[in-house]
C-alpha positions as CSV (number, residue, x, y, z in Angstrom):
1,M,-14.6,5.2,-50.1
2,A,-12.5,2.7,-49.7
3,D,-9.5,4.2,-51.7
4,Q,-6.5,5.9,-49.8
5,P,-8.4,9.9,-50.0
6,E,-6.7,12.2,-52.5
7,L,-8.6,14.6,-52.0
8,L,-10.4,16.2,-48.9
9,L,-13.1,18.5,-48.5
10,V,-13.4,21.0,-45.8
11,Q,-16.9,21.7,-44.6
12,P,-18.4,24.3,-41.9
13,V,-22.2,23.0,-40.6
14,D,-25.1,23.9,-39.0
15,Y,-27.3,21.0,-37.1
16,N,-29.7,21.1,-41.0
17,D,-26.4,20.5,-42.4
18,M,-26.0,17.4,-40.2
19,E,-29.2,15.9,-40.7
20,V,-28.8,15.7,-44.5
21,L,-24.8,14.3,-44.1
22,D,-24.8,11.4,-44.9
23,N,-27.3,11.7,-47.9
24,E,-24.4,14.3,-49.2
25,V,-20.8,11.8,-48.9
26,A,-23.7,9.1,-50.6
27,I,-23.9,11.6,-53.2
28,I,-20.9,12.7,-54.0
29,E,-19.6,9.0,-54.0
30,S,-21.8,8.3,-56.5
31,Q,-20.8,10.9,-58.5
32,A,-16.9,11.4,-58.0
33,T,-14.1,9.9,-59.7
34,K,-11.4,10.4,-56.9
35,P,-11.2,8.7,-53.8
36,F,-12.1,11.6,-51.1
37,A,-12.4,12.1,-47.4
38,L,-15.3,14.8,-45.4
39,V,-14.4,16.8,-42.7
40,T,-17.4,18.7,-41.0
41,F,-17.2,21.4,-37.9
42,E,-19.9,22.8,-37.2
43,V,-20.9,27.2,-36.3
44,K,-22.9,28.0,-33.3
45,D,-22.7,31.3,-34.0
46,W,-24.4,31.4,-37.9
47,F,-24.0,35.2,-38.5
48,G,-20.3,36.3,-36.7
49,E,-18.9,33.2,-37.4
50,L,-19.3,33.1,-41.1
51,T,-19.1,36.5,-42.3
52,P,-15.7,38.9,-43.0
53,W,-17.4,42.2,-41.9
54,P,-20.5,43.7,-39.7
55,A,-23.7,44.7,-41.9
56,P,-27.2,45.3,-40.9
57,A,-29.2,42.7,-40.5
58,V,-31.3,41.1,-42.6
59,F,-33.2,38.1,-41.4
60,G,-35.1,39.3,-38.1
61,N,-32.8,41.9,-36.0
62,I,-29.9,40.0,-35.8
63,P,-26.7,41.7,-37.7
64,F,-23.9,39.9,-38.8
65,G,-20.5,39.4,-37.5
66,D,-16.3,39.7,-38.6
67,G,-15.9,36.5,-37.0
68,A,-14.2,34.7,-40.9
69,E,-11.0,35.5,-40.2
70,N,-11.6,33.6,-37.3
71,T,-12.8,30.3,-38.8
72,L,-10.5,30.6,-41.7
73,S,-7.4,30.2,-39.0
74,F,-9.5,27.7,-36.8
75,I,-9.1,26.0,-40.2
76,T,-5.7,25.9,-41.0
77,D,-4.1,26.3,-37.9
78,V,-5.9,24.3,-35.8
79,L,-8.2,21.5,-38.5
80,L,-5.9,21.2,-40.5
81,P,-3.3,20.4,-37.9
82,E,-4.9,18.4,-35.9
83,L,-6.0,15.9,-39.5
84,R,-2.4,15.6,-39.2
85,K,-1.7,15.1,-36.8
86,R,-4.1,11.7,-37.3
87,Q,-2.7,11.0,-40.1
88,I,-6.0,11.4,-41.8
89,Y,-4.5,15.0,-44.3
90,D,-1.5,14.6,-45.9
91,E,-0.1,17.5,-47.2
92,E,1.9,15.8,-50.1
93,T,-0.1,13.4,-51.4
94,M,-3.9,15.7,-51.1
95,K,-5.8,18.4,-52.1
96,S,-8.3,20.5,-49.8
97,L,-11.2,22.0,-51.1
98,I,-13.4,24.1,-49.2
99,G,-17.0,24.6,-49.7
100,G,-20.9,24.4,-47.8
101,Y,-24.3,26.0,-48.0
102,S,-25.8,29.6,-47.7
103,L,-23.7,31.4,-45.4
104,A,-20.9,28.8,-45.6
105,G,-20.9,28.9,-48.5
106,F,-20.3,32.3,-49.6
107,F,-17.5,31.6,-46.3
108,A,-15.5,29.1,-48.4
109,L,-16.2,31.7,-51.7
110,W,-14.3,34.1,-49.9
111,A,-12.0,31.7,-47.5
112,C,-10.2,31.1,-51.6
113,Y,-9.4,35.3,-52.0
114,Q,-7.8,35.0,-48.6
115,S,-6.4,31.8,-48.7
116,Q,-3.9,29.4,-50.8
117,M,-4.8,25.9,-49.0
118,F,-7.8,25.1,-50.9
119,H,-7.4,24.2,-53.9
120,G,-11.4,24.8,-55.1
121,V,-14.6,25.9,-53.8
122,A,-18.1,24.8,-53.5
123,A,-20.0,27.1,-53.8
124,V,-23.4,26.5,-52.4
125,S,-26.0,28.7,-52.5
126,P,-24.1,31.6,-51.4
127,S,-25.0,34.4,-49.9
128,V,-23.1,37.3,-52.5
129,W,-25.6,39.5,-51.8
130,Y,-23.8,40.6,-49.1
131,P,-22.8,44.6,-48.3
132,D,-20.5,44.9,-50.5
133,W,-18.8,42.1,-51.4
134,I,-19.6,42.0,-54.9
135,R,-17.2,45.8,-54.6
136,Y,-14.5,43.3,-53.2
137,A,-15.1,40.2,-56.0
138,Q,-14.4,42.7,-58.3
139,N,-11.0,44.5,-56.8
140,H,-9.2,41.0,-56.0
141,K,-8.6,37.6,-57.5
142,P,-9.1,34.4,-56.2
143,M,-6.5,31.6,-54.7
144,S,-8.3,28.5,-55.5
145,S,-7.3,27.3,-59.6
146,S,-11.5,26.4,-60.0
147,V,-14.8,27.6,-58.5
148,Y,-18.9,25.3,-58.4
149,L,-21.0,28.2,-58.2
150,S,-24.9,28.0,-58.2
151,L,-28.1,28.8,-57.3
152,G,-32.0,27.8,-56.8
153,D,-34.5,29.6,-59.4
154,K,-36.8,30.9,-57.5
155,E,-33.7,32.8,-55.2
156,E,-34.0,35.6,-56.3
157,K,-37.9,36.2,-56.4
158,A,-37.8,36.4,-52.4
159,R,-39.9,38.6,-50.8
160,N,-36.8,39.8,-48.8
161,P,-34.6,43.5,-51.2
162,V,-31.5,41.8,-50.4
163,M,-31.8,38.4,-50.6
164,A,-33.4,38.9,-53.8
165,Q,-30.7,40.8,-55.2
166,V,-28.7,37.1,-55.2
167,G,-29.9,36.3,-58.6
168,D,-27.7,39.6,-60.4
169,C,-25.0,39.4,-57.7
170,I,-24.2,35.9,-58.3
171,R,-24.0,36.4,-62.8
172,K,-21.5,39.2,-61.1
173,Q,-19.6,36.8,-59.6
174,Y,-19.6,34.3,-62.2
175,E,-18.2,36.7,-65.2
176,L,-15.4,38.5,-63.2
177,L,-13.9,34.9,-62.1
178,V,-14.3,34.2,-66.1
179,G,-12.2,36.9,-66.8
180,Q,-9.8,36.4,-64.2
181,G,-9.0,33.3,-65.7
182,V,-11.0,30.8,-63.4
183,N,-12.2,27.2,-64.2
184,T,-15.8,28.1,-62.8
185,I,-19.3,27.2,-63.3
186,L,-22.3,28.2,-62.5
187,E,-25.0,26.0,-62.3
188,W,-29.0,26.8,-61.8
189,N,-31.1,24.1,-59.5
190,K,-34.4,24.2,-59.7
191,G,-36.4,25.4,-55.9
192,N,-35.7,28.4,-53.6
193,H,-33.5,28.7,-51.2
194,F,-34.1,26.2,-48.7
195,Q,-34.9,23.4,-51.2
196,H,-32.4,19.9,-51.5
197,T,-29.7,21.3,-49.8
198,G,-27.6,18.4,-49.2
199,E,-28.3,17.3,-52.3
200,R,-27.1,20.1,-54.0
201,T,-24.2,20.6,-52.0
202,A,-23.1,17.1,-52.7
203,K,-23.0,18.4,-57.0
204,G,-20.9,21.4,-56.5
205,F,-18.5,18.9,-54.4
206,A,-18.7,15.9,-56.8
207,W,-17.7,18.8,-59.5
208,L,-14.5,20.1,-57.8
209,L,-13.4,16.0,-57.3
210,N,-13.7,15.2,-61.1
211,Q,-12.2,19.2,-62.1
212,M,-9.0,17.4,-60.0
């Protein structure tokens, strides 16, 4: 956007996300009412760097790791200071938001329970089926003022029994946030987990931008 950004959007991405980023930004610009800057960083180990504690494999034979804390430290201790140095981000005049798709959306949701840095979270098709996550969310409160949740309406019909829990889990997540007084919304998109990922992520960020 041409105006001075008022909000910084932070998004962990993989190569699939990078292919649709231009379209994602265009949609955010068409729907948002405030100028923003979007910064992305590539996650190499999707199953290891975005999850907060180890868990057994769900896809093939690759187990999940506990690298989320290191990834969050990279954002707060390396990425944001570098953006300040380049005069892209000023925490005194700008609010920061974090979001992502799938495991990146789950990471963004987890991050808002760990840090006061983020005023809003876009958890788009987040992996809230992750083992012990709902139990964790029941015993903790996010530090972000606004949380966007969304899911594809066919995602809970997945053949994988672990992933099929995602519908019940995201409903519980939404109810928990409402009960805690968090400004939140749960949107249902048409399709399965792998459809319209950029558009869905853009909708989440645009909603957050319009709440700020």
